[in-house]
C-alpha positions in Angstrom: -74.3 -180.8 -53.9 -71.3 -182.7 -52.7 -73.2 -185.9 -52.8 -73.9 -185.3 -56.5 -70.2 -184.7 -57.1 -69.3 -188.0 -55.3 -72.0 -189.9 -57.2 -70.8 -188.7 -60.5 -67.0 -189.0 -60.0 -66.5 -191.8 -57.5 -67.0 -194.5 -60.1 -64.0 -193.1 -62.0 -61.7 -194.1 -59.1 -62.7 -197.7 -59.5 -62.1 -197.8 -63.2 -59.0 -199.8 -64.1 -56.1 -197.9 -65.4 -56.1 -200.2 -68.3 -59.3 -198.6 -69.6 -58.0 -195.1 -69.2 -54.6 -195.6 -70.8 -55.2 -196.3 -74.4 -57.2 -198.2 -77.1 -56.4 -201.9 -76.9 -57.8 -202.5 -80.4 -55.5 -199.9 -81.9 -52.7 -201.4 -79.9 -53.5 -204.8 -81.3 -53.2 -203.5 -84.8 -49.9 -201.7 -84.1 -48.6 -204.8 -82.3 -49.3 -206.9 -85.4 -47.2 -204.5 -87.5 -44.3 -204.0 -85.2 -44.0 -206.5 -82.4 -45.5 -209.9 -83.2 -42.6 -211.3 -85.2 -40.3 -211.3 -82.2 -42.6 -211.3 -79.2 -45.0 -213.9 -80.7 -48.8 -214.0 -80.8 -50.3 -211.7 -78.2 -46.9 -211.1 -76.6 -46.4 -214.6 -75.3 -42.6 -214.4 -75.9 -40.4 -216.3 -78.3 -36.8 -217.6 -77.9 -34.8 -214.6 -76.5 -37.7 -212.2 -76.7 -39.6 -211.9 -73.4 -43.2 -212.4 -72.7 -44.8 -209.0 -72.5 -48.5 -210.1 -72.4 -50.1 -209.2 -69.0 -47.4 -206.7 -67.9 -48.6 -203.6 -66.1 -49.3 -200.5 -68.1 -46.7 -198.3 -66.3 -44.0 -200.8 -66.9 -44.8 -201.2 -70.6 -45.1 -197.4 -71.3 -41.9 -196.7 -69.3 -39.9 -199.4 -71.2 -41.2 -198.3 -74.6 -40.4 -194.7 -73.9 -36.9 -195.6 -72.6 -36.2 -197.5 -75.8 -37.7 -194.6 -77.9 -35.2 -192.3 -76.1 -32.4 -194.5 -77.3 -31.5 -196.0 -73.9 -30.2 -199.5 -73.9 -31.8 -201.7 -71.2 -30.8 -205.3 -72.0 -30.4 -207.8 -74.7 -32.0 -206.9 -78.0 -31.9 -203.2 -77.0 -30.6 -202.1 -80.4 -33.6 -203.7 -82.1 -36.1 -202.4 -79.6 -34.7 -198.9 -79.9 -35.1 -199.1 -83.7 -38.7 -200.4 -83.3 -39.7 -197.8 -80.6 -38.2 -194.7 -82.2 -41.2 -194.0 -84.5 -43.9 -194.6 -81.9 -46.0 -191.7 -80.7 -47.1 -191.4 -77.1 -50.6 -192.4 -78.2 -49.3 -195.5 -79.9 -47.3 -196.4 -76.8 -50.4 -196.0 -74.7 -52.4 -198.2 -77.1 -49.8 -200.9 -77.2 -49.6 -200.9 -73.4 -53.4 -201.1 -73.1 -53.4 -204.1 -75.5 -50.6 -206.0 -73.8 -51.8 -205.3 -70.3 -55.1 -207.0 -71.2 -53.0 -210.2 -71.4 -53.9 -211.2 -75.0 -51.7 -214.4 -74.8 -53.5 -215.6 -71.6 -52.0 -216.6 -68.3 -49.2 -219.1 -68.3 
């Protein structure tokens, strides 16, 4: 019986956290609405707005939730707070999944 358990659940340990965190397609749609004008296509970064494509999911979700809570983190914090305030936890997970997939490609 324990072998059946391991056979069924062991593959879950090897699944990337990117897959379990959110819906990248939904994140892509939300990114186009909220983020692309400043962070550029696929999060490649523009001018004073940093590259966010390819960042790790925990970093992205933590940063978005920090902004949503109204905490200033660095330059452009006021704008980021305004943009993150209406995001739900699910939308944050979706955005993180999309951006972690590195849509802008490696530098």
